[in-house]
Every structure is written in C-alpha cells, then in structure tokens.
N, C-alpha and C positions, 0 to 999 in steps of 0.2 A: 660481322662479328657481333656476338652478344656481350655487352659491356655493362659492368656495374661500376658506378661512381659513388663513393661513400664520403660523407661529411658528418661532423660531430654534432651538428645543431641544425635547427630550422630557422634560426634568427639571421638577420641581414649583416653578418660579418663578412669580411673580404673573401675568406676561403669558401664560404657558403654561396656567395654571389658567383664566384668563379665556377663552383661545381655545377650549379643550375644552368648557367649560360653555356658552359662547355657541353653539358649533356644535351641541351636543345640544339646546339650547333652540330654536334655529331649526329643526332637524329635527323637533322635536315640533310645530311650527307647520305642518309639511307641506312645508318647503323642502328642496331637494336639496343637501345640504351635504357637502363633503369637507374634510379637514384635511391640510395639508402641513407637514412639519417636517424639520429636519436631525437625523440620529441620530449623536451624537458618541460616541466611545469604544466603538463597536461596538453601540450601542443599536439594537434593531429594533422597539421598542414604547415607548409612553408609560409614565409612572410609574404609570398606572392604566388599567383597561380603558376603552375608548371605544366608544360605540354608533353612531358614524358612520364611513364609510370613511376610512382614513388612508393617507397616502403618506409614508414615512420615507426620506429620501435619506441614504445612507451618507456620513458625514463623519469618516473615521478620524483619530485623533490623529497628528500629525507631530512627532517629537522635535525640539526646538530651534526650533520655529516661533514667530515673534513674534506679538503680538496683531494687528498690522497685516496680516501675512501670513495669519493665520487668518481675519480678516474678509474679505479679498479672495477667499480660496479658498472660504469659505462662500457668498459671493454667487455665485461662478462655478458651484459645484456645483448649487445650487438653481436658478439661472437656466437651466442646460442641461437640467435634468430637467422643468421646469414648462412647460406649454403654456397660456398665458392665453386663447387663443381657445376653449377648451373650456368657459369659464365666462361667465355673465352678470355676475357680481360677483367681483372679485378683491380680497380684503381682507387687507392686511398688518398684522401686529400689532407690528412692530418695525422698526428701520432696516435690519437685515440682509435681511429678506424684501422690504421695500419697494424696496431697491436691486436685488433679483434678478428681480422679476417685471414691471417696466415700469409702465404706467399702472394705478393702483389706488386704492382707498379705504385710508386709513391711520389707524389708531388711535394717537394720541400719548398714551401712558400717563404719561410724565413727560419733561421736557426735561433733557438732560445737557450738560456742558461737557467734552469729551474733549481730551486733549493728544496722543494718538496720531494722526498726520496722516491715515492711512487711515480711522480710525474717525470722526474729526471730519468728514471729507468725506462719509462714509457717512451720518452723522447729518444733515448739512445737506441732502444730496440727498433724503433720506427725508422731509424737511419740505416742501421747495419743489416737488418733482416730482409727488407724488400729486394727483389731480384733486379729491379730497374728503377731508375730515378729520373724525375723531371724537376727542373728549377724554372722559376718564372723570370729570372734575370741572371746575367753572367756573374754579377757580384756574389749572389748566393751560391752559384755553382762553384765559384772559386773558393768560397768558405768551406764547402763540402769536400773539395779536393784537399785543401790545406789541413783541415781538421780530422778527416776520416779516410782520406785516400780514395774517395768515391767519386766516380765520374758520372755526371748527369747530363741529360739532354736539355738544352735551354729552349723553352717555348714561352714567350712572353704572354701575359694576360691579354685578353681582348677587353674592349670597353664598348658599351652601347652608346656610342657618341651621338647618334641622331636624337636619342631620347633626351639628352642633356642640352644639345645645341638648340633644340626647338622649345625648350622650357621657358615659361613666363614667370619671372620672379617678382613681378610688380606687387603682388599681395604681401609677400614677405618684406619687401622694402617699405611698404606702407606701415607694416607692423613694427619693424625694428629700425628703420632709417638706414643709415650707412653702416653696415655691420660687417664684422669679420666672422667667418664661419670655420669651424673644424668638425670633422665627422670621424667618429671612432670612440667617443666616450671619454671617461676620466680614468686613466690607468697609467702605470709607469711607462710602458712601452710607447705610449702615445705622446710622451713628453708634456703631460698636462700641467705639471708644476711650472715648467719653463714658460709655457704659454700663458699661464696665470700671471707670472711675473712680467711678461711682456705686455699683457693687457693693462697692468697697473701703470705702465709708462705711456699708454695712449688710451686713457679711459673714455675719451670722447667718442670712440667707436665701440658700440656694443659688441661683446664677444658672445657668439651663439655656439653652443656645443650640442651636436646631435649624435645619436647612436649610443652604443655602450653595452649591449648584451654580450656576456662572456661566460665561459665555463668557470673561470677562476674567481677567487674571493679577494677583491681589492678594497674591502671596507676600510682597512687601516689607512691605505693610501688616500681614499676618498675623504676620510675624516681629516687627514693632514692637509689635503687640498682645501677643504672647507674652512679649516682653522686659518690657513694662510690667506684665504680670500678676505676673511674678517679683519686680519691684521693689516692687509693692504687697503681695505676700504672699498673693495670692488665686488660686484655682484653679477657675474656672467649668467646668461640665460641658458639653463640646462634643460633641453627638450627631451632627452632620452631618445629611445628608438622612434623614428619618424616613419609614418606609413609609406609604403613603396611608391605610391602614386604622387605623394607630396614632396619626395626628396629632390627630384630635378628642379622644381621651382625654388626650393629653399637654397639649393646650390647656385642657381642662376641669379638669384636676387642678391647674393653677397657681393661686397665691394672688394673683398680679398679672401682667399682661402688659405688657412694656416695648417701646415702638416709637419709639425716638429718631432715626428717619431724618432726614437732612439734606435729602433730596429725595425726594418721593413724588408720585404723581398721585392716589392714592385711599386706599390702605392696606387691601388685601384681608385680610391676615393679622390686622390690628387689628379689622376688622369680624367676622371669625370668632371672635375672643376675646370680643367683645361678645355674639355669638350664644350662646356657652357660658356667659354670665353672669360672666365673669372681669373684675375691675377693670382698666381700661386707663389707661396713662400714655403720652402721646405728646409729641413735641417741639412746641414752640409755633410752628407754621408756619401760614400763611394757609390752606393746603389743609385742614389738620386742624381749624382753627377752623370752616371752612365745613361740614365733614362731622360732626365729633364733639362740638361744643359741647353741653353738657348730659349727655353720655354718658361723657366721659373727663376725666382730669386732665391739665394741660399743664405742661411743664417747658422752661426755656430753656437750661439747661446741666447739667453733671454734678451740681453741688450740689443744684439744685432737683429734678433727676431722682431723686436718692436720697431727698430729703424726700417727694416725691410718691409714690414707690414704698412708702416706709414707711407713709404715710397709707393707701394703697390696701390694704395688707396688714392693718394694725392696726385701721382704722376704715372698713371698706368701706361704701359708701353704697347702701342699697336703692333709693333714688330714681334714682341714676345707673345701677344695674344694670337696673332696669326700662326706663329710657329707652334703654339700649344694646340690650337684647333687642328692643324695639319697632323701633329703627332698623334693626337687621340684618334683621328680618322683612320690612320694607318693601322691601329691596333684593333683589328676586327676579330670577333669570335669565330667567324668563318675561317679566317686564316689560322687561328689557333687550333680549330678542330681539324683542319687538313693536316697540320703538323703532328697533332696527337695521333690521328689515324695512321699516318706513315710510321710513327714510332711504334704503335701497337703491332703493326704488321711486321716490324723488324724483330720483334721479340720471339 
C-alpha cells in the first residue's frame, strides 16, 4: 500500500512522535509510507532524523494572528499542498490534518473541548467526516461512542522501550540531584498548576519540566502559573523542548515522573518513564487506570499528588518497577504497525 501519515507539527509532541514511529514501523513491514507535516516558524525538518520520505509544508509565523486564524491558515496550506489521489490510505493524526485532506482514516488520540470557534468546528469535523477511526486506548474509544456514536478500532501506542531502558541519567542527576520530572510543558491539559501546588508541598525535590511546543496560545495560563509559583515561593526548572538524543537520559535520571494530565488518550511520555524504570505518578483517570494499574501510583488532586510523589521517591517499589518495564516492553511499534496494516486492508 501507498500510505500517507499526516501530522500538524514537526515538534516532539506525543502525536508527532506517534506519527513518525508508526511510519517507520510500517515501512519496516514493506509498506510505501510518506509523512506530511506543517513546518512552523521556519522548520524544514522534524525534531529527529526520519527514515521515510517526508513533506514539510512551510507555515510561517504571522505576528498578531489569533489561534482561530492560525487553525484556518494551517488547514488551507496543507490542503493546497496535499494530493490525496496519490495514496491508497490517507491517515490523519489530528484535527488540523483531518480537515485539510478530505476523506481519511483518523486517529483520535484524545477528545478536547475547545472554546475558540474555529478550533471547535475543526475538532467536530475531524470526528464526524473521516470514514474510519482509530483510538489509542479503549477509554477514548468509549468516549467516541458515547459522545458521537462512532465506533473506532483500538490500537495502542508503541514505545521505544529499549531507547529509554538503556539510557544513562547520571549527568542529569549530577545536575539536579533527586528530581521529579514531567514532560509536556506548561498548559491546562497537562495539569501544570496542580503539579506546581504539589511541588510546593515537597520543595526538597527539584521539579524539572521538559517539552512544551504546541499550536495553541497558553500565554495567559503560563502567566498565571508563573504568578502562582512566586506566591508559593518555588522555582521549578523549565527546560522547554529537550533535544531528542538527550531526552532518554533526562527521563532515566529522574527519581519520579509526574504525569497529572487532566485529559490524555494514552500517556506515551509516562510509558517511556516506565521503560526507564522510573517510578510513575499519574492523575486518577479512567484511561490511566486501564493502562497503568499495577505499574503506577494514582493521585486525584495536588495534595495526593505530592504524597504519591514523596512515596515514589522515598520508597520506590521494585514490583511496580518490574511491572512497568514489562508493560512498556509489550507496547512495540512493530505490533502497532501490524495492527494498523490489518486495519488499512479492511477498509
């Protein structure tokens, strides 16, 4: 099959990581795969080398552009550049690309509730118009059925477990000491304010925050987060996006990994932490109960998040660590690619 996988960015967000890994795993099965993406801010390549052909459509920054205007311009740019008839399967990984390419397979990584009108309309069209749907967890598939009456094939994410299991975190421990890590940046969906409140309850452990590239404008939330940090008297280390080759060591060096997202479809960064043998604390969500029970600790609010992080650091469980490593090792991209290929052939 000739397959196009499409993603909205070249940055290391979960959906982009998924797109590239799936494309390469499908190519390893002998499929003819290409990746399409929008290159924002002058990007001409992805955050890491890619072994399949890529097409990056220039999407320059426009000063003063609103989120809604950016969404519509992104859809238009990709739509004008892409030719669906060249492919047997067109697979969009997000609402931007699903709106741009016409009839397609759509992976619904998670469901959002947007207030920006253009983005809300984009999200809705990207659910109801694709002819086939994939979800990365049963919890998201259930939401799709309950909210829209749409049935999706569940195909879990893969994870490059070996890359994280073999990582050396000693240089990061030398830099930060006994630190708590989160990956995903500072934004509402990542539960950043709750994590900040939790950090204030255990300030003896540095909080390190990595990642954060996104299409959306979270400046007001970031300002509120920074103001609250001043009120609490804490100063987390905000690294921003971390180079691809540095991320495994940063994860492996952590004494605990915090993942208090309020909305997720799978939790790829959390699975990478388990692969590295790092104790994991997640928000008590149905999707995380489905995936991480037996391998993680669960927290419902900032207070319990602080307590569980303290437990993870001070009394790490060998049993949970072993379960986590085994869980991550089972989620291979080869397995995900085989399931996707079978699904494509059924369409």
